C-alpha positions as CSV (number, residue, x, y, z in Angstrom):
1,M,-39.3,-3.4,-1.5
2,S,-38.6,-4.0,2.9
3,D,-38.2,-6.6,4.9
4,A,-41.5,-7.1,5.1
5,C,-41.8,-7.7,1.4
6,G,-39.8,-11.4,0.7
7,C,-38.7,-10.7,-2.9
8,G,-35.1,-10.2,-3.7
9,H,-35.6,-6.4,-5.1
10,E,-32.9,-5.2,-2.4
11,E,-30.2,-7.3,-3.1
12,P,-27.3,-5.7,-4.7
13,V,-27.8,-5.6,-8.9
14,S,-24.2,-6.6,-10.6
15,V,-22.5,-4.0,-12.8
16,E,-22.5,-6.9,-15.9
17,A,-27.3,-7.5,-14.8
18,E,-26.8,-3.0,-15.1
19,E,-25.9,-3.3,-18.7
20,H,-29.0,-5.2,-19.4
21,E,-31.6,-3.2,-17.5
22,P,-35.0,-4.2,-19.2
23,E,-36.6,-1.8,-21.9
24,R,-40.0,-2.8,-22.5
25,L,-42.5,-4.6,-19.7
26,W,-42.4,-8.2,-21.6
27,Q,-38.4,-8.0,-21.8
28,V,-38.4,-8.2,-17.6
29,K,-37.6,-12.2,-17.2
30,E,-40.0,-12.1,-13.9
31,L,-43.3,-11.2,-16.2
32,Q,-42.1,-13.8,-18.2
33,F,-41.9,-16.4,-16.3
34,A,-45.8,-14.9,-15.3
35,A,-46.6,-15.3,-18.5
36,S,-45.8,-18.4,-19.2
37,S,-47.1,-20.0,-15.9
38,G,-49.9,-18.2,-17.1
39,A,-50.1,-20.3,-20.0
40,F,-49.8,-22.9,-18.3
41,L,-52.6,-21.9,-16.1
42,L,-54.8,-21.5,-18.6
43,A,-53.5,-24.5,-21.0
44,A,-54.6,-26.3,-17.0
45,L,-57.7,-24.7,-17.0
46,I,-58.5,-25.4,-20.6
47,A,-57.7,-29.2,-20.6
48,G,-60.6,-29.2,-17.9
49,W,-62.7,-28.1,-18.8
50,A,-62.2,-29.7,-22.4
51,G,-62.2,-33.0,-20.3
52,A,-58.6,-34.5,-20.4
53,A,-57.7,-37.2,-18.3
54,R,-56.6,-35.3,-15.0
55,P,-52.3,-36.2,-15.3
56,V,-52.4,-33.5,-18.0
57,E,-53.9,-31.6,-16.4
58,L,-51.7,-32.5,-13.3
59,V,-48.8,-31.3,-15.7
60,L,-49.6,-28.3,-16.5
61,E,-50.5,-26.6,-13.2
62,V,-46.9,-28.0,-11.6
63,A,-45.7,-26.7,-15.4
64,A,-47.8,-23.0,-13.8
65,L,-46.3,-23.7,-10.2
66,L,-42.5,-23.6,-11.2
67,A,-42.8,-21.2,-13.5
68,G,-44.6,-18.3,-10.6
69,A,-42.4,-19.9,-7.9
70,Y,-39.3,-18.6,-9.9
71,T,-39.9,-15.5,-9.4
72,F,-39.8,-15.8,-5.8
73,V,-39.0,-18.7,-4.3
74,P,-35.1,-19.1,-4.5
75,S,-35.1,-14.7,-3.3
76,T,-37.1,-15.7,-0.2
77,L,-35.2,-19.3,0.4
78,K,-32.5,-16.8,0.6
79,R,-33.9,-14.1,3.0
80,L,-34.7,-17.2,5.4
81,V,-31.0,-18.6,4.9
82,K,-30.6,-14.9,6.9
83,G,-33.1,-15.2,9.6
84,K,-35.6,-12.9,7.8
85,I,-39.3,-13.2,6.5
86,G,-42.6,-11.5,4.4
87,V,-45.3,-12.4,2.3
88,G,-43.0,-13.7,0.2
89,T,-42.1,-16.6,2.2
90,L,-45.8,-16.5,3.4
91,M,-47.1,-17.0,0.1
92,T,-44.2,-20.1,-0.7
93,I,-45.3,-21.6,2.5
94,A,-49.3,-21.4,1.1
95,A,-48.4,-22.7,-2.2
96,V,-46.7,-25.6,-0.3
97,G,-50.3,-26.4,1.7
98,A,-52.3,-26.1,-0.6
99,V,-50.1,-28.9,-2.9
100,I,-50.4,-30.8,0.5
101,L,-53.8,-30.5,0.7
102,G,-54.1,-31.6,-3.5
103,E,-54.8,-28.4,-4.6
104,V,-51.7,-27.0,-7.1
105,G,-53.9,-25.1,-9.2
106,E,-55.3,-23.3,-6.3
107,A,-50.9,-22.9,-5.8
108,S,-50.1,-22.6,-9.1
109,M,-52.9,-19.6,-9.0
110,L,-50.7,-17.6,-5.8
111,A,-47.5,-18.2,-7.5
112,F,-48.6,-17.1,-10.7
113,L,-50.3,-13.7,-9.1
114,F,-47.3,-13.0,-7.0
115,S,-45.4,-13.1,-10.1
116,I,-46.4,-10.0,-11.4
117,S,-46.5,-8.1,-8.8
118,E,-43.0,-9.0,-8.5
119,G,-42.6,-8.6,-11.9
120,L,-43.9,-5.1,-12.8
121,E,-41.6,-4.1,-9.2
122,E,-38.8,-5.2,-10.9
123,Y,-39.9,-3.3,-14.2
124,S,-40.6,-0.1,-12.0
125,L,-37.0,-0.2,-10.4
126,A,-34.5,-1.5,-13.8
127,R,-36.4,2.0,-15.2
128,T,-35.0,4.2,-12.4
129,R,-31.6,1.6,-12.6
130,R,-31.1,3.3,-16.4
131,G,-32.2,6.9,-15.3
132,L,-29.1,7.1,-12.8
133,R,-26.6,5.3,-15.2
134,A,-27.9,7.2,-17.8
135,L,-26.6,10.5,-16.2
136,L,-23.5,8.3,-14.7
137,S,-22.9,8.6,-18.2
138,L,-22.0,12.5,-18.4
139,V,-19.1,12.2,-17.3
140,P,-15.9,11.4,-19.5
141,E,-14.2,8.2,-19.5
142,Q,-11.0,9.8,-19.6
143,A,-9.3,13.2,-18.4
144,T,-5.9,14.9,-19.2
145,V,-4.1,16.3,-16.0
146,L,-1.3,17.8,-15.3
147,R,1.5,16.1,-13.3
148,D,4.9,17.0,-13.7
149,G,4.6,19.0,-16.0
150,T,3.4,16.4,-18.6
151,E,-0.7,16.4,-19.8
152,V,-1.0,12.2,-18.8
153,M,-5.1,10.5,-19.7
154,V,-6.0,9.2,-16.2
155,S,-10.0,7.8,-15.5
156,P,-11.9,10.1,-13.8
157,A,-11.8,7.9,-10.4
158,E,-7.9,8.9,-10.7
159,L,-8.6,12.2,-10.3
160,R,-7.7,13.7,-6.6
161,V,-7.7,17.3,-5.0
162,G,-5.2,20.0,-6.7
163,D,-4.7,18.3,-9.8
164,S,-4.1,20.0,-12.5
165,M,-7.5,19.1,-14.8
166,L,-6.7,20.2,-18.6
167,V,-10.1,20.6,-20.7
168,K,-10.3,20.8,-23.7
169,P,-13.5,22.9,-26.2
170,G,-16.8,20.1,-26.1
171,E,-15.1,18.7,-23.9
172,R,-17.1,17.3,-21.0
173,I,-15.8,18.2,-17.4
174,A,-15.2,15.4,-15.2
175,T,-15.0,16.3,-11.4
176,D,-16.0,19.7,-9.9
177,G,-13.1,22.0,-9.8
178,I,-12.3,25.6,-10.2
179,I,-10.2,27.3,-12.9
180,R,-7.5,28.6,-12.3
181,D,-7.3,29.7,-16.3
182,G,-9.2,29.9,-19.5
183,R,-12.1,31.7,-20.5
184,T,-15.2,30.0,-21.4
185,A,-18.6,29.5,-21.7
186,L,-19.7,26.3,-19.8
187,D,-22.8,24.3,-21.4
188,V,-24.3,23.9,-17.5
189,S,-28.0,23.0,-18.5
190,A,-27.3,18.8,-17.7
191,I,-26.7,20.0,-13.9
192,T,-28.6,23.0,-13.4
193,G,-31.0,23.2,-15.5
194,E,-29.7,26.8,-16.9
195,S,-30.4,26.8,-20.5
196,V,-28.5,29.7,-21.9
197,P,-24.5,29.1,-21.7
198,V,-22.8,30.5,-18.7
199,E,-19.3,33.1,-18.7
200,A,-17.0,31.4,-16.8
201,G,-13.0,32.3,-16.5
202,P,-10.5,32.3,-13.5
203,G,-11.9,31.3,-9.5
204,S,-15.3,30.3,-11.2
205,E,-16.4,26.9,-9.6
206,V,-17.3,24.6,-12.8
207,F,-19.0,21.3,-12.4
208,A,-18.5,17.3,-13.4
209,G,-20.8,17.0,-16.7
210,S,-20.8,20.4,-18.4
211,I,-19.8,20.9,-21.3
212,N,-17.1,23.3,-21.8
213,G,-17.5,25.9,-24.7
214,T,-14.7,27.8,-26.6
215,G,-12.0,27.8,-24.6
216,V,-8.8,25.7,-23.1
217,L,-9.7,25.9,-19.0
218,E,-6.7,24.7,-16.7
219,V,-9.2,23.6,-14.0
220,E,-7.7,22.5,-10.3
221,V,-10.0,19.8,-8.9
222,T,-11.7,20.7,-5.5
223,T,-13.4,16.9,-5.1
224,T,-12.9,13.1,-6.1
225,A,-15.2,11.4,-8.5
226,E,-17.3,9.5,-5.5
227,D,-17.9,12.7,-3.6
228,N,-18.8,15.2,-7.5
229,S,-22.2,17.4,-7.8
230,L,-23.6,14.5,-10.2
231,A,-22.4,11.4,-7.3
232,R,-24.4,14.2,-5.6
233,I,-27.2,14.3,-7.8
234,V,-27.6,10.4,-7.7
235,R,-27.6,9.9,-3.9
236,I,-30.3,12.2,-4.4
237,V,-32.6,9.9,-6.9
238,E,-31.6,6.5,-4.6
239,A,-32.9,8.1,-2.2
240,E,-36.3,9.3,-2.7
241,Q,-36.5,6.2,-5.3
242,A,-35.8,4.4,-1.9
243,R,-38.9,6.6,-0.4
244,K,-42.7,4.3,-0.7
245,G,-46.2,5.3,-0.7
246,A,-48.2,5.5,2.2
247,S,-49.7,2.3,0.2
248,Q,-47.0,0.3,0.4
249,R,-45.9,1.3,3.8
250,L,-48.9,0.3,4.6
251,A,-48.6,-2.7,2.8
252,D,-45.2,-3.6,4.6
253,R,-46.1,-2.8,8.0
254,I,-49.0,-4.9,7.6
255,A,-47.6,-7.7,6.7
256,K,-44.6,-8.1,9.1
257,P,-46.5,-9.0,12.0
258,L,-49.0,-11.0,9.5
259,V,-46.3,-13.6,8.0
260,P,-46.0,-14.5,11.5
261,G,-49.4,-14.2,13.3
262,I,-50.4,-16.5,10.5
263,M,-48.0,-19.7,10.9
264,I,-48.7,-19.6,14.8
265,A,-52.0,-19.3,14.3
266,A,-52.0,-22.5,11.6
267,A,-49.9,-24.3,14.3
268,L,-51.6,-23.6,17.1
269,I,-55.2,-25.0,14.9
270,A,-53.1,-28.0,14.2
271,A,-51.9,-28.8,17.6
272,V,-55.4,-27.8,19.5
273,G,-57.1,-29.4,16.7
274,S,-54.7,-32.8,16.8
275,L,-55.2,-33.0,21.0
276,L,-59.7,-32.1,20.7
277,G,-60.1,-34.6,17.0
278,D,-58.4,-36.0,14.6
279,P,-54.9,-35.2,13.5
280,V,-55.0,-35.8,9.8
281,T,-58.2,-33.3,9.8
282,W,-56.9,-30.5,11.7
283,I,-53.5,-30.1,10.6
284,E,-56.2,-30.1,6.5
285,R,-56.8,-26.9,8.1
286,A,-54.2,-25.6,10.2
287,L,-52.9,-25.9,5.9
288,V,-56.6,-24.8,4.6
289,V,-55.5,-21.1,6.9
290,L,-52.4,-21.3,5.7
291,V,-53.5,-20.3,1.8
292,A,-56.5,-18.5,2.2
293,A,-54.9,-16.1,4.7
294,S,-52.2,-16.0,2.1
295,P,-51.4,-12.3,0.7
296,C,-51.6,-11.9,-3.2
297,A,-53.9,-8.9,-3.1
298,L,-52.2,-7.2,-0.9
299,A,-49.1,-7.9,-2.7
300,I,-50.3,-7.4,-5.9
301,S,-52.1,-4.7,-5.1
302,V,-49.9,-1.9,-4.7
303,P,-47.7,-2.3,-7.4
304,V,-50.0,-2.7,-9.7
305,A,-51.7,0.6,-8.5
306,V,-48.7,2.0,-9.1
307,V,-47.2,0.6,-12.3
308,A,-50.9,1.3,-14.2
309,A,-51.0,5.7,-12.8
310,V,-47.5,5.7,-14.1
311,G,-48.1,4.4,-17.0
312,A,-51.8,5.8,-17.6
313,A,-49.6,9.6,-16.6
314,S,-46.6,8.9,-18.9
315,K,-49.6,8.7,-22.0
316,L,-49.9,12.5,-21.3
317,G,-46.4,13.2,-21.2
318,V,-45.7,13.7,-17.1
319,L,-42.8,11.2,-15.5
320,V,-43.4,10.3,-11.9
321,K,-40.7,8.3,-10.3
322,G,-42.7,6.3,-7.8
323,G,-45.0,5.1,-5.7
324,A,-43.8,8.0,-3.4
325,A,-44.7,10.5,-5.3
326,L,-47.7,9.8,-7.2
327,E,-49.2,9.1,-3.2
328,A,-47.5,12.4,-2.5
329,L,-50.0,13.7,-4.1
330,G,-53.1,13.7,-1.8
331,A,-51.6,15.6,0.5
332,V,-50.0,18.5,-0.7
333,R,-50.7,22.0,-0.7
334,G,-47.9,23.3,-2.7
335,V,-46.4,23.3,-5.9
336,A,-42.3,23.9,-6.7
337,L,-42.0,24.0,-10.4
338,D,-38.7,23.5,-12.4
339,K,-37.9,26.2,-15.1
340,T,-36.3,24.9,-17.2
341,G,-38.4,22.7,-19.9
342,T,-40.9,22.6,-17.5
343,L,-42.6,26.4,-17.4
344,T,-40.1,27.0,-20.7
345,A,-39.8,25.6,-23.8
346,N,-35.8,24.9,-23.6
347,R,-35.6,26.0,-27.2
348,P,-33.3,29.9,-26.4
349,A,-35.9,32.1,-28.8
350,V,-35.1,36.1,-29.4
351,I,-37.2,38.2,-28.0
352,D,-35.9,41.9,-28.2
353,V,-33.8,43.5,-30.9
354,A,-32.7,47.0,-30.4
355,T,-31.4,49.3,-33.2
356,T,-29.2,51.6,-33.2
357,H,-27.2,54.3,-36.3
358,G,-29.6,54.0,-38.8
359,A,-29.6,49.9,-38.6
360,S,-32.8,48.1,-39.7
361,R,-34.2,45.0,-37.2
362,E,-33.9,42.7,-40.5
363,Q,-30.1,43.6,-41.1
364,V,-28.9,43.2,-37.1
365,L,-30.3,39.4,-37.1
366,H,-29.0,39.2,-40.8
367,L,-25.3,40.0,-38.9
368,A,-25.2,38.0,-36.3
369,A,-26.3,35.2,-37.8
370,A,-23.2,35.2,-40.8
371,L,-21.5,34.8,-38.0
372,E,-23.1,32.3,-35.7
373,A,-23.6,30.4,-39.4
374,R,-21.9,27.6,-38.7
375,S,-22.0,27.9,-34.6
376,E,-24.3,25.0,-33.0
377,H,-24.1,27.6,-29.7
378,P,-27.6,27.6,-28.0
379,L,-27.7,31.8,-28.5
380,A,-27.0,31.1,-32.0
381,R,-29.4,28.2,-33.2
382,A,-31.6,30.7,-31.6
383,I,-31.2,33.7,-33.8
384,L,-30.5,31.1,-36.8
385,A,-33.6,30.8,-36.2
386,A,-35.5,34.6,-36.0
387,V,-33.4,35.1,-40.0
388,D,-34.9,33.1,-43.3
389,E,-32.1,33.3,-45.4
390,V,-28.2,33.2,-44.0
391,T,-24.3,34.3,-45.5
392,P,-21.9,33.1,-43.7
393,A,-18.9,35.8,-42.6
394,S,-16.1,34.4,-43.5
395,A,-12.7,34.0,-41.1
396,V,-14.6,34.1,-38.4
397,E,-13.0,33.4,-35.3
398,A,-14.0,32.9,-31.4
399,V,-12.7,35.0,-28.9
400,T,-13.1,32.5,-25.1
401,G,-15.2,34.0,-23.6
402,A,-16.1,36.8,-25.3
403,G,-17.4,36.2,-28.7
404,L,-17.1,36.1,-32.4
405,T,-15.4,38.4,-35.0
406,G,-15.3,37.5,-38.9
407,R,-15.6,39.1,-42.5
408,L,-19.0,40.1,-44.3
409,D,-18.8,42.0,-47.9
410,G,-15.6,43.4,-47.3
411,R,-16.1,44.7,-43.3
412,T,-15.5,43.5,-40.4
413,V,-18.5,42.4,-38.3
414,R,-18.3,41.1,-34.2
415,L,-20.7,40.0,-31.9
416,G,-20.1,39.5,-28.6
417,R,-21.3,40.3,-24.6
418,P,-21.4,43.9,-23.4
419,G,-18.4,44.1,-21.9
420,W,-16.5,43.2,-24.7
421,L,-17.9,45.7,-26.8
422,E,-19.2,48.9,-25.4
423,P,-23.0,49.5,-25.8
424,S,-23.0,52.6,-26.4
425,S,-26.0,54.6,-26.8
426,L,-27.8,51.3,-26.3
427,A,-26.9,51.3,-23.0
428,T,-30.6,51.7,-21.6
429,D,-32.0,48.6,-24.3
430,V,-29.3,46.2,-23.3
431,A,-29.8,46.7,-19.3
432,R,-33.3,46.6,-20.2
433,M,-32.9,43.6,-21.8
434,Q,-31.3,42.1,-19.0
435,Q,-33.8,43.2,-16.4
436,A,-35.9,40.7,-18.0
437,G,-34.0,38.0,-17.6
438,A,-32.8,37.7,-21.2
439,T,-29.5,37.0,-22.2
440,A,-28.2,40.8,-24.1
441,V,-25.5,40.0,-27.2
442,L,-24.2,43.5,-29.6
443,V,-23.7,43.5,-33.1
444,E,-20.9,45.9,-34.0
445,Q,-19.5,46.9,-37.8
446,D,-16.7,48.1,-38.6
447,G,-16.4,48.9,-34.8
448,Q,-19.6,51.2,-34.8
449,V,-22.0,49.4,-32.9
450,V,-25.3,48.6,-34.4
451,G,-27.4,47.1,-32.2
452,A,-28.8,44.6,-29.9
453,I,-30.3,41.2,-29.6
454,A,-31.9,39.5,-26.7
455,V,-32.2,36.3,-26.0
456,R,-34.6,34.5,-23.9
457,D,-35.9,30.8,-23.7
458,E,-39.8,31.6,-23.6
459,L,-43.0,30.1,-21.5
460,R,-44.9,27.5,-22.5
461,P,-48.0,28.7,-23.6
462,E,-50.2,27.0,-21.5
463,A,-47.5,28.1,-18.3
464,V,-50.1,31.5,-17.3
465,E,-53.5,29.1,-17.4
466,V,-51.6,26.0,-15.5
467,V,-50.5,28.6,-12.7
468,A,-53.4,30.5,-12.9
469,Q,-55.1,27.5,-12.5
470,L,-53.0,26.0,-9.8
471,R,-53.7,28.4,-7.8
472,R,-57.6,29.0,-8.7
473,D,-57.4,25.7,-7.4
474,G,-55.5,26.9,-3.6
475,Y,-51.8,25.7,-4.3
476,H,-49.0,27.1,-3.8
477,V,-46.9,28.2,-6.3
478,A,-43.0,28.1,-6.4
479,M,-40.2,28.0,-9.2
480,L,-36.9,26.5,-8.4
481,T,-34.4,27.5,-11.1
482,G,-29.8,27.4,-11.6
483,D,-30.9,30.7,-13.9
484,N,-30.1,33.5,-12.5
485,H,-32.2,35.4,-9.9
486,A,-32.4,38.6,-13.4
487,T,-34.0,35.5,-15.4
488,A,-35.3,33.9,-13.1
489,T,-37.4,36.7,-11.2
490,A,-38.5,37.9,-15.5
491,L,-39.7,34.4,-16.5
492,A,-41.2,33.7,-13.0
493,K,-43.5,37.7,-13.3
494,D,-44.7,37.1,-16.5
495,V,-46.4,33.3,-15.7
496,G,-47.5,34.5,-12.0
497,I,-45.5,33.4,-9.9
498,E,-44.9,35.2,-6.8
499,N,-42.1,33.3,-4.9
500,V,-38.8,32.5,-6.6
501,H,-35.9,30.5,-5.4
502,A,-33.1,31.1,-8.5
503,E,-29.2,29.8,-8.8
504,L,-29.8,26.5,-7.0
505,R,-28.3,23.7,-7.8
506,P,-29.9,19.9,-7.2
507,E,-28.7,19.5,-4.2
508,D,-29.8,22.5,-3.3
509,K,-33.8,22.1,-4.7
510,A,-34.0,18.2,-2.9
511,R,-33.1,20.6,0.1
512,L,-35.4,23.3,-0.6
513,I,-37.9,20.8,-1.0
514,E,-37.5,18.6,2.2
515,H,-37.8,22.0,4.1
516,R,-40.9,22.7,2.4
517,V,-42.3,19.5,2.9
518,A,-41.6,19.2,6.2
519,D,-43.8,22.3,6.9
520,P,-48.1,21.8,7.2
521,L,-48.8,23.4,4.1
522,G,-46.8,20.1,1.7
523,V,-45.1,20.5,-1.6
524,E,-44.2,18.6,-4.9
525,V,-41.7,19.6,-7.5
């Protein structure tokens, strides 16, 4: 919250505190105190209805007041020392005024309601911090670098621009760089969203958090850990989280002048009234103004509304990152959809098989599955899912950046990308598969190509209808993806989207959205 809030959410969070972020609503400390305050307040009401002695009721009201006030009074006092005032300041003054008037129950009610607001906002911020930590966990704890011809294990924070970093198969890349030696297939899904591994070799750019496939890579470091692609994504998310919804900004704008305004009004009432009448009476009336003007509804309305809406959306499988994104929906005239996992199921599948030299579809898939039987590669999972039974090949070897070779039933079998294996008579089929946005792999038996398999991340069943409905409702629809142009264009055509932006990194997508938001159409992702 802004200065107008008067709370402590904008204070830096320690590393130790971040490691114990609440994952459930009831784990939020502020909401635990709010619940305690509510319980004491309810007990005080019951005691009053039951005719209990006033001291008993008073003790329960004081307990409710202390429990609720704990969530905002300490941070309010810290901010007052720094010369900052906000809603929390007025709530504190109102509670003190109510106590002076003898209305401890009213003071405890104010503290209870405001503590709910504090707890709900803390829960929202904690969810964002957990998400950022999960993103940063994609960076390995250590990286291997070559220094003076010796392999040295260092922390990613110690990497310097120009270092030679060794990345072994299966390892995550610690920071951005350029491959100087080695070939591989990189899993970049965490960075670009591309579902199929990307072939990379000398001169190729690699990004922090990517997973190396089969080959050992020597990578020249081009960015430090503080400025690599993952760090930039975190900064983008933090910047977006800092944006508030229109209602919350309005609440802050109202609160900022409201606090000193009410305090000045109360002081004038007390001063002028004391000159014209009984000072005690007018001081009490000034306190009544402070209590009556406490912006409890203003303070609690936006967090409660946002959390309720986000919760309702999550039950429908929609993740909303905060109040700004939620409220922006009302002004949206265009929709930019990410491809992987949004329009597609993020599960590559075999969509086509071309055969030659008398081989059948089943035989081609059987040969490919035999080589991929023990692989966790996304293409392997797609091929294995297309066959009923698998007979693993023997002597299987991976050829870095090319494919697999092995033996099955006494015959040599190879599976790999066009270029490593010549498509021969299947060249037209391979071109057709690639134009359709699929990844094409060739199957060879005893030196003769017998088939080509097309694998693609397919559209969700409901994607076509959703896009069509958006267009019928007057929205401009665009697709953003880290995939290559061929895949993006083919899928966009299938789903009915004409505006396509491909080969984008997260920061590219953010810049594109910022540009589109600035125009009169308005866009949301």
